[in-house]
KOLVEX-78175 format. One line per 5 residues: number of its first residue (from 1); their letters; for each residue x, y, z of C-alpha. Coordinates in pm, 1 decimal. Layout:
BEGIN
NUM> A> X,Y,Z; ...;
This chain:
BEGIN
1> MSIRG> 2.7,-0.6,-2.9; 152.8,325.8,-104.8; 49.7,523.7,217.6; 355.4,589.7,426.9; 497.0,741.6,733.1;
6> GTRGR> 357.1,1086.2,824.6; 72.2,1055.9,564.4; -48.5,736.3,713.4; -19.3,872.8,1068.6; -218.5,1184.2,972.3;
11> TFAIV> -490.9,969.1,808.5; -564.2,770.7,1121.0; -522.9,1067.2,1350.7; -815.2,1225.1,1170.5; -1012.4,897.4,1190.1;
16> LIVEL> -939.4,863.1,1562.9; -1026.9,1221.3,1628.0; -1363.3,1184.5,1451.9; -1431.2,859.2,1638.9; -1346.9,1009.7,1978.1;
21> LFGAW> -1542.6,1329.1,1919.8; -1861.9,1152.4,1834.6; -1820.5,836.3,2048.3; -1692.5,1010.2,2365.0; -1960.4,1281.2,2343.7;
26> IWFGG> -2233.3,1013.1,2348.2; -2049.2,808.1,2607.2; -1970.0,1079.6,2855.3; -2213.3,1368.8,2750.3; -2416.4,1364.6,3063.7;
31> DTPAT> -2345.3,1381.0,3438.7; -2657.7,1175.7,3552.5; -2825.9,854.4,3459.3; -3080.6,869.3,3192.8; -3436.9,923.7,3299.6;
36> AQPSS> -3719.3,702.8,3174.3; -3831.8,767.6,2821.1; -4128.6,1004.2,2784.6; -4466.6,844.9,2747.8; -4484.1,917.6,2369.3;
41> PSIAA> -4739.1,687.7,2211.9; -4478.8,538.8,1975.8; -4264.1,426.2,2273.9; -4492.9,373.4,2578.9; -4757.2,179.7,2383.9;
46> PASPT> -4655.5,103.3,2026.0; -4922.6,-6.0,1788.8; -4972.4,-354.9,1666.0; -4954.1,-432.6,1293.7; -5335.2,-399.4,1272.3;
51> TPALA> -5368.0,-84.5,1469.5; -5389.0,228.1,1257.8; -5260.8,573.3,1373.4; -5115.9,626.5,1723.6; -5323.8,939.4,1818.4;
56> PAPAT> -5403.7,1039.2,2170.5; -5733.3,911.5,2289.0; -6019.2,1174.9,2303.6; -6107.2,1303.0,2648.4; -6431.7,1108.5,2655.9;
61> APAKV> -6268.4,776.6,2570.5; -6202.7,512.8,2832.5; -5868.3,559.3,3009.8; -5584.3,385.5,2826.3; -5364.2,143.8,3015.0;
66> ECKKK> -5021.1,302.8,3064.3; -4736.3,73.2,2958.7; -4444.6,32.7,3190.1; -4174.5,272.9,3102.7; -3823.7,167.0,3026.0;
71> TPSPP> -3595.2,118.1,3325.3; -3349.3,406.8,3364.6; -2991.9,320.8,3281.2; -2763.3,271.1,3577.3; -2490.5,525.3,3667.8;
76> RDLKS> -2192.1,507.7,3433.4; -1878.4,322.5,3514.3; -1620.0,532.0,3334.2; -1356.0,254.0,3351.0; -1579.8,-5.0,3178.2;
81> DLIPI> -1677.8,257.8,2917.5; -1320.8,361.2,2841.1; -1187.9,6.7,2800.8; -1374.7,-78.9,2476.5; -1282.6,259.0,2319.3;
86> GILIL> -919.1,205.2,2420.0; -917.0,-147.0,2277.3; -1069.9,-20.0,1957.6; -800.2,251.9,1906.0; -514.7,23.5,1997.0;
91> VIVIV> -628.9,-236.3,1746.8; -649.2,27.1,1478.6; -300.1,162.8,1548.5; -146.9,-182.7,1562.3; -308.2,-308.7,1247.6;
96> VARLP> -217.5,7.8,1047.1; 146.9,-1.0,1176.0; 180.3,-359.9,1067.3; 20.6,-331.5,714.8; 236.5,-458.9,427.9;
101> RVDLG> 295.5,-202.2,146.2; 272.0,-226.8,-230.7; 479.2,50.5,-392.6; 386.2,114.1,-754.5; 583.4,443.5,-779.9;
106> HSIAF> 302.9,693.3,-718.2; 422.0,1041.3,-648.3; 386.7,1194.6,-302.1; 143.8,1455.9,-442.1; -77.4,1178.1,-593.7;
111> RRRRL> -83.6,981.2,-270.4; -182.4,1290.7,-66.0; -465.6,1373.2,-310.4; -580.6,1010.4,-308.7; -588.3,1017.8,70.6;
116> LNWLP> -796.7,1330.5,57.2; -1032.6,1152.3,-184.3; -1093.7,820.0,0.3; -1090.0,935.7,361.0; -1410.5,1149.9,348.0;
121> LGLTY> -1562.1,890.7,104.8; -1481.1,609.7,349.5; -1615.2,806.0,650.3; -1931.1,887.1,468.9; -2001.6,521.3,408.1;
126> SFLYF> -1901.1,449.7,772.7; -2173.5,682.5,890.9; -2421.9,536.5,637.7; -2372.2,209.5,833.5; -2456.3,411.0,1144.4;
131> GRYNI> -2772.9,531.1,981.1; -2861.5,184.7,862.6; -2813.0,-36.9,1163.7; -2918.2,214.6,1423.4; -3276.1,84.0,1387.8;
136> KQFQG> -3166.0,-227.5,1572.4; -3175.0,-22.8,1893.6; -3539.1,56.5,1828.0; -3617.6,-308.4,1885.2; -3771.3,-362.9,2226.4;
141> IGLTE> -3865.8,10.0,2247.9; -4098.3,57.0,1960.2; -4084.0,-281.7,1774.9; -4100.7,-643.1,1886.8; -3843.4,-889.2,1743.8;
146> AEYGA> -4085.1,-1029.7,1482.5; -4182.5,-666.1,1384.5; -3815.2,-562.8,1369.9; -3742.0,-877.5,1144.8; -4020.6,-761.7,917.8;
151> VFGVG> -3898.2,-398.0,894.3; -3537.9,-502.4,832.7; -3646.7,-769.3,590.3; -3848.3,-525.9,377.7; -3559.9,-283.7,382.3;
156> SAVYG> -3308.1,-553.6,284.1; -3524.2,-657.0,-7.5; -3550.6,-297.8,-131.0; -3174.6,-256.9,-89.8; -3101.2,-561.8,-300.1;
161> ISFLL> -3350.3,-487.5,-578.9; -3239.3,-127.9,-599.6; -2903.1,-230.7,-727.8; -3068.8,-316.1,-1057.0; -3124.1,51.7,-1111.5;
166> NGPLT> -2856.0,210.6,-893.3; -2562.9,7.0,-1034.5; -2616.1,129.3,-1389.3; -2686.3,485.0,-1259.9; -2351.4,486.9,-1071.8;
171> DRWGG> -2168.0,372.8,-1383.7; -2334.0,659.6,-1575.0; -2320.8,941.4,-1323.2; -2010.7,854.0,-1132.5; -1950.8,749.6,-778.6;
176> RTTIL> -1909.7,1107.5,-643.4; -2262.1,1199.4,-754.8; -2415.0,886.1,-614.5; -2243.2,896.8,-276.6; -2387.4,1244.4,-233.0;
181> ISAAG> -2732.6,1118.6,-329.8; -2687.1,834.8,-80.6; -2582.5,1052.9,212.1; -2863.2,1314.4,149.1; -3129.9,1055.0,102.3;
186> SAAAN> -3037.8,852.8,407.9; -3024.8,1161.6,619.2; -3372.8,1259.4,519.0; -3509.2,910.3,584.7; -3355.0,899.4,933.7;
191> ALMGY> -3495.8,1237.8,1006.0; -3843.4,1110.2,921.1; -3800.9,799.5,1136.1; -3686.1,1024.8,1424.6; -3991.0,1240.4,1374.0;
196> MAMTG> -4223.0,935.4,1381.4; -4049.5,806.2,1696.2; -4091.2,1131.1,1865.5; -4445.2,1220.2,1785.6; -4604.7,877.1,1722.9;
201> ETLGM> -4730.7,1016.7,1393.4; -4733.8,730.3,1150.8; -4925.7,899.0,859.9; -5233.5,680.3,904.6; -5049.6,354.2,901.5;
206> STVTA> -4956.1,101.6,1163.8; -4622.3,138.3,1332.6; -4471.9,-151.7,1149.5; -4597.4,-46.2,814.3; -4478.9,316.0,869.8;
211> FSMAF> -4133.4,215.9,982.3; -4104.0,-46.6,701.1; -4176.7,227.6,444.8; -3933.1,473.1,599.6; -3668.1,211.3,647.9;
216> ALNMY> -3714.4,91.3,282.9; -3667.2,453.1,161.3; -3353.7,471.0,375.9; -3225.4,142.2,222.4; -3290.5,257.6,-127.4;
221> FQSFG> -3058.8,553.1,-79.4; -2818.5,339.1,118.6; -2788.2,102.2,-176.1; -2592.3,377.6,-369.8; -2320.6,372.6,-97.2;
226> AVSIV> -2133.3,47.5,-162.6; -2154.0,98.2,-542.2; -2020.6,448.5,-505.6; -1714.2,364.7,-299.9; -1605.3,76.6,-513.8;
231> KVNAA> -1667.4,276.0,-834.6; -1456.6,575.0,-714.2; -1167.8,365.5,-573.7; -1154.3,139.6,-880.0; -1012.9,434.7,-1071.5;
236> WFHLR> -767.4,534.6,-798.5; -613.9,198.5,-697.5; -418.8,-57.2,-903.2; -523.5,-418.2,-893.6; -219.0,-502.3,-675.0;
241> ERGTF> -314.3,-237.5,-421.4; -681.6,-318.5,-379.0; -661.7,-612.0,-145.1; -449.1,-428.5,125.4; -638.0,-108.0,67.2;
246> GGIFG> -966.9,-303.1,108.0; -842.9,-384.4,456.2; -776.1,-16.5,542.8; -1107.2,87.3,394.4; -1275.3,-185.3,599.2;
251> ILISL> -1147.9,-13.3,916.8; -1351.2,300.0,830.1; -1657.7,94.0,736.5; -1628.8,-112.6,1062.7; -1638.4,204.8,1265.5;
256> GLYFA> -1999.7,238.4,1144.6; -2080.1,-85.0,1331.4; -1929.3,45.1,1649.3; -2145.2,362.5,1621.5; -2465.1,175.5,1531.3;
261> YDVGK> -2440.2,-92.6,1809.2; -2241.2,61.3,2097.3; -2297.1,441.7,2052.7; -2651.6,369.3,1931.4; -2719.6,180.0,2254.8;
266> RIALD> -2597.7,472.5,2454.3; -2823.4,708.1,2259.9; -3123.6,484.1,2324.2; -3038.8,464.0,2696.5; -2942.8,820.6,2761.8;
271> LEIEW> -3134.0,1036.4,2516.5; -3488.2,1062.0,2394.5; -3536.0,799.8,2134.0; -3574.3,1029.9,1835.6; -3204.2,1115.7,1864.5;
276> LFWIP> -3115.7,754.7,1764.6; -3220.6,862.8,1413.2; -3139.9,1234.1,1427.5; -2774.2,1206.7,1522.7; -2687.5,982.9,1219.4;
281> AAILV> -2886.8,1218.4,999.6; -2690.4,1522.3,1124.4; -2356.3,1346.2,1071.9; -2450.5,1242.1,722.6; -2530.9,1598.2,632.5;
286> LFFVL> -2181.3,1697.6,760.2; -2015.4,1427.2,540.9; -2233.6,1516.3,246.7; -2057.6,1855.4,256.3; -1709.6,1702.4,298.9;
291> SALFV> -1768.1,1457.6,11.5; -1884.5,1740.0,-214.8; -1575.2,1938.7,-139.1; -1308.2,1669.7,-165.5; -1427.5,1346.9,-353.1;
296> RDQPS> -1359.3,1312.0,-723.9; -1433.3,1022.0,-955.3; -1073.9,979.2,-1105.3; -725.8,1121.2,-1074.9; -760.7,1332.2,-1394.4;
301> DTGHP> -1048.2,1517.2,-1227.1; -780.8,1653.2,-980.7; -502.0,1720.7,-1228.9; -326.8,1393.7,-1184.7; -289.4,1147.1,-1474.1;
306> DFDLG> -505.1,832.1,-1488.8; -305.4,516.9,-1504.5; -325.7,147.6,-1609.7; -521.7,-21.5,-1322.4; -415.3,-384.6,-1420.9;
311> DATTG> -780.2,-508.7,-1407.9; -1035.1,-616.5,-1665.4; -1094.9,-273.9,-1795.6; -1124.3,-252.9,-2175.1; -1195.9,23.2,-2430.3;
316> EHLSV> -1516.1,-123.1,-2563.5; -1835.5,77.6,-2520.4; -2134.1,-139.2,-2440.5; -2508.3,-58.3,-2369.5; -2648.6,-112.8,-2025.1;
321> RQVFV> -2820.6,-421.4,-2150.0; -2508.3,-560.5,-2298.3; -2304.2,-491.5,-1978.2; -2585.8,-650.8,-1762.3; -2582.7,-969.3,-1978.3;
326> KILTH> -2206.1,-980.2,-1990.6; -2164.1,-953.7,-1609.7; -2456.8,-1185.7,-1522.7; -2315.7,-1456.1,-1762.7; -1953.5,-1406.0,-1644.1;
331> PVILV> -1874.6,-1744.3,-1492.4; -1665.6,-1604.6,-1200.1; -1897.0,-1314.9,-1115.0; -2196.1,-1542.6,-1118.0; -2025.9,-1780.1,-868.1;
336> ISFIE> -1911.1,-1483.6,-656.9; -2279.9,-1360.7,-651.4; -2403.8,-1690.0,-502.9; -2115.4,-1702.4,-252.8; -2226.9,-1347.0,-152.8;
341> LCSGF> -2587.1,-1459.1,-121.1; -2469.0,-1698.3,146.5; -2245.3,-1421.4,296.0; -2556.2,-1190.7,319.8; -2735.1,-1456.6,514.0;
346> LRQAI> -2455.4,-1530.6,755.7; -2319.4,-1169.8,803.1; -2658.4,-1032.9,907.0; -2751.5,-1347.0,1104.3; -2454.7,-1256.4,1326.0;
351> LQWGV> -2477.2,-881.9,1322.7; -2849.0,-849.5,1361.1; -2921.0,-1135.9,1598.3; -2594.5,-1209.4,1782.6; -2685.7,-1011.1,2086.1;
356> DFGNG> -3030.4,-1165.5,2099.7; -2868.1,-1504.3,2088.6; -2621.6,-1410.7,2361.0; -2904.8,-1294.7,2580.7; -3100.6,-1613.9,2518.0;
361> VGMGK> -2819.6,-1848.6,2614.0; -2742.9,-1644.8,2926.3; -2435.1,-1467.8,2807.4; -2582.8,-1126.0,2753.0; -2372.4,-973.8,3033.0;
366> SFVFQ> -2040.6,-1117.4,2890.5; -1785.3,-881.8,2739.9; -1846.8,-979.7,2382.0; -2225.3,-917.7,2379.7; -2206.8,-620.7,2617.5;
371> NWGMV> -1963.5,-443.2,2372.5; -2117.0,-578.3,2052.1; -2034.2,-271.7,1850.4; -1670.6,-263.0,1942.7; -1634.1,-642.4,1890.1;
376> SCIAG> -1805.5,-616.4,1549.6; -1587.1,-321.4,1453.1; -1264.1,-511.3,1549.4; -1398.2,-816.6,1365.2; -1448.7,-608.7,1056.2;
381> ITGGI> -1105.2,-451.9,1082.5; -913.3,-778.5,1143.1; -1125.6,-965.0,885.9; -1059.5,-707.9,614.1; -686.3,-674.6,693.4;
386> FAGAI> -639.2,-1047.7,717.8; -824.9,-1111.9,385.8; -665.5,-824.2,195.3; -304.9,-887.0,301.2; -319.4,-1267.7,245.1;
391> SDHLF> -491.4,-1211.4,-90.5; -227.1,-966.3,-217.9; 83.1,-1131.8,-68.5; 18.9,-1497.8,-31.7; -229.3,-1574.4,-316.4;
396> NSRRS> -103.8,-1321.0,-573.3; -408.2,-1097.2,-561.1; -651.7,-1388.4,-595.2; -961.3,-1337.8,-383.3; -1122.5,-1676.2,-385.5;
401> PVSAV> -865.9,-1874.3,-188.2; -884.2,-1646.9,113.6; -1263.8,-1647.9,90.0; -1252.3,-2025.5,106.4; -1027.6,-2012.7,416.7;
406> LYGIM> -1270.1,-1766.3,589.7; -1575.3,-1975.2,494.0; -1400.5,-2276.2,643.7; -1392.5,-2082.7,976.4; -1759.3,-2013.9,931.5;
411> VVGAV> -1846.6,-2379.1,900.1; -1634.0,-2487.1,1201.5; -1771.3,-2203.6,1414.5; -2137.5,-2274.7,1337.0; -2095.4,-2637.2,1412.9;
416> AIIPL> -1889.7,-2579.0,1732.2; -2165.4,-2355.9,1886.9; -2416.5,-2645.3,1922.4; -2213.8,-2850.5,2173.5; -2112.0,-2521.3,2352.9;
421> FAAPE> -2472.4,-2475.9,2464.3; -2369.8,-2699.1,2759.9; -2083.8,-2455.1,2846.4; -2180.2,-2124.7,2686.7; -1887.2,-1916.0,2831.8;
426> MIGWV> -1690.3,-1952.1,2503.8; -1984.9,-1886.4,2268.5; -1918.6,-1515.9,2253.1; -1566.3,-1556.2,2132.5; -1660.4,-1818.8,1876.1;
431> VALMS> -1927.8,-1581.2,1740.9; -1667.8,-1300.8,1731.9; -1436.9,-1515.2,1526.4; -1720.6,-1600.5,1289.8; -1798.8,-1235.0,1247.0;
436> MAIIG> -1436.2,-1162.7,1155.8; -1443.8,-1440.4,893.8; -1770.0,-1340.2,719.8; -1703.5,-963.3,722.2; -1356.4,-1044.9,561.8;
441> VHGML> -1533.9,-1248.8,292.2; -1784.3,-972.5,216.7; -1521.4,-702.6,186.2; -1298.5,-919.6,-25.2; -1563.4,-1024.4,-278.4;
446> TATAS> -1802.3,-731.5,-302.7; -1557.6,-441.7,-264.6; -1250.1,-603.7,-440.2; -1322.5,-901.6,-669.8; -1609.5,-713.1,-839.5;
451> ADFAG> -1371.3,-438.1,-955.2; -1106.1,-690.5,-1051.8; -1330.8,-899.6,-1283.0; -1568.3,-628.7,-1417.1; -1309.0,-349.5,-1473.4;
456> KKNTG> -1342.3,10.4,-1390.6; -1614.5,92.7,-1643.1; -1849.9,-183.9,-1526.2; -1776.9,-175.8,-1161.0; -2104.8,-9.2,-1060.6;
461> MAVGI> -2318.0,-268.4,-1225.1; -2097.0,-561.4,-1102.6; -2114.2,-437.9,-742.0; -2489.0,-384.1,-782.4; -2546.2,-743.2,-894.0;
466> IDGFV> -2318.6,-889.6,-629.7; -2441.9,-679.7,-345.8; -2795.3,-746.7,-461.2; -2741.8,-1115.6,-401.0; -2594.2,-1019.8,-59.1;
471> YLGST> -2916.0,-854.0,47.2; -3139.2,-1136.3,-92.1; -2958.7,-1345.6,160.5; -2999.4,-1076.6,423.4; -3379.5,-1059.9,346.9;
476> AQSFL> -3407.0,-1443.9,383.9; -3237.5,-1447.0,727.9; -3435.5,-1144.5,859.1; -3774.2,-1312.1,793.5; -3651.7,-1652.6,906.6;
481> YGAYL> -3498.3,-1548.2,1235.1; -3767.8,-1281.4,1298.4; -4031.5,-1546.0,1278.4; -3865.6,-1839.6,1453.2; -3629.4,-1697.7,1726.0;
486> PASKI> -3809.2,-1639.5,2053.7; -3884.8,-1276.9,2110.2; -3748.3,-1111.5,2427.6; -4052.0,-886.3,2415.0; -4408.7,-948.6,2309.7;
491> RDAND> -4719.3,-741.7,2310.2; -4981.1,-799.4,2583.4; -5361.8,-743.0,2574.1; -5300.4,-375.4,2627.1; -5055.9,-359.5,2327.6;
496> CLVSN> -4757.9,-298.1,2568.9; -4421.3,-464.5,2523.3; -4355.3,-712.8,2800.3; -4100.4,-986.3,2865.2; -4150.6,-1318.5,2696.8;
501> PAAKD> -4064.8,-1628.0,2912.3; -3992.0,-1836.4,2599.5; -3678.5,-1630.5,2539.9; -3514.9,-1795.6,2838.8; -3560.4,-2151.0,2703.6;
506> LDNWY> -3228.9,-2268.7,2553.5; -3407.9,-2515.8,2333.1; -3557.1,-2224.4,2139.3; -3223.6,-2092.9,2029.8; -3070.2,-2392.6,1854.0;
511> IWPAA> -3217.1,-2270.4,1522.0; -2967.5,-1980.9,1519.2; -2646.2,-2174.6,1458.5; -2831.3,-2465.8,1296.9; -2961.9,-2250.9,1011.3;
516> MIPIA> -2614.3,-2115.1,945.3; -2440.1,-2453.3,896.9; -2574.1,-2558.0,548.9; -2539.4,-2198.6,417.8; -2175.0,-2183.5,533.5;
521> IIGFA> -2104.2,-2529.0,368.9; -2250.4,-2407.0,31.1; -2044.3,-2083.0,47.2; -1731.1,-2284.1,125.7; -1785.5,-2521.1,-164.0;
526> LALKI> -1849.8,-2235.6,-411.7; -1535.1,-2048.5,-299.9; -1329.5,-2369.2,-365.2; -1487.7,-2390.6,-716.6; -1322.8,-2060.3,-827.9;
531> WNARP> -1002.2,-2108.3,-627.5; -768.4,-2031.7,-925.9; -984.9,-1759.4,-1092.6; -794.9,-1443.9,-1216.1; -907.2,-1139.9,-1403.7;
536> TRGGG> -810.0,-1102.8,-1764.9; -824.3,-822.7,-2021.1; -1167.3,-808.4,-2167.5; -1337.5,-898.0,-1840.3; -1301.3,-1269.0,-1846.3;
541> GH> -1166.7,-1497.7,-1576.3; -977.3,-1819.8,-1580.1;
């Protein structure tokens, strides 16, 4: 990687400052424990899927039963709060210091301008993650587990289908334009969800329908994000640099998981619930401005010469239909797409339901599940770095071998969890290792292999197709687990969220690892199938 010395230090100084400013502000912003949430209709007594608007009852109506308010958060232990943040910063510093470098002779001026290009771009995508997974913290406050599964499932389906349109649009308009569309649209959708959470106004729809519609709108704009970052960076990084850079970029993306799960949890505990959506919206507005100022589609847009990228880029001009057919019939990209369908199922099974599973098996207070955002962030960092470095330096920039290795870890981990029900103390660390593996696969194939095999001109559509498969898998797991995992909260006769005794029965949780085993085996077998695949001029693979 051609990022060295002082430049590299300045890069991550900026990243750490951003992380500390936002994370520490939420962590230590108040001096007293949070009070109970206000008795807003959307929180104190959320509507069932068949109940229409959440309007206050008229004065002449019978008195409405008051739902039990959320328990105030306990006083903060600064030591236990600082430890996860310190671990996160230490891991980032160590990983960056140990990164291998690929020097292709870029000038210092070029490297500096490239840094100024990908840093705001990467942080914008990081905070898109914050504005995507923050809704998990609304589960148990305004949505039951089944309702959350439905909302996230609808959003995932929209995200996946949107790539059929947004992939070609990104190839036509350029990644800079579409990352701006993504940030602005997601900010607006999050602002809307915050308004609904605050007021209980659901526009004449049930709570589930209203949040499904708003989250689907959010996910439509979010779907521009992954395509945009791969599209832009395909023009700035040579084939031999992309694996290691994918690891660095994964650090920035993984910070979004930290914000969504750990910082989001603090927002839900310490602030009124609308801020769970409004804070990500405000940050996205800030990074919209920064991306508009600094991000450009290719080096020539900044006065630096474009260069040979060493990938499958060709000079031929094809229509959108021709490109779509070419990519969809590409033997390697097609297999990658099905691998990523499995990855989508497995990644979101862990990210979305890992904490629920930990609580269900009695490990909810363990370090891993108490600091799920930090653990997920470190898993993303180490998975991306591990996958990228090995791909570039052990497998000669082939992406499939390292994907097979990581899928092997997934298979072993999913099988190992079942006997560990008898001694669940180690389950959290097994889940963390699995998270590292599957996040590494996702970054390696969606963000890197797609650009390698499709070439710079067709990257947007290739990422769109591949990430579309990812979110088909995500949709499947969301509806499956939402329907069959025991809910920690259910609605009583008064439409209030109350504890569900079935969530404490261990037998009800076996479906979580059991459903992952066949999916992991299929992904592993497909990765072996394209073990020796390499990109060639003209977009082929062999």
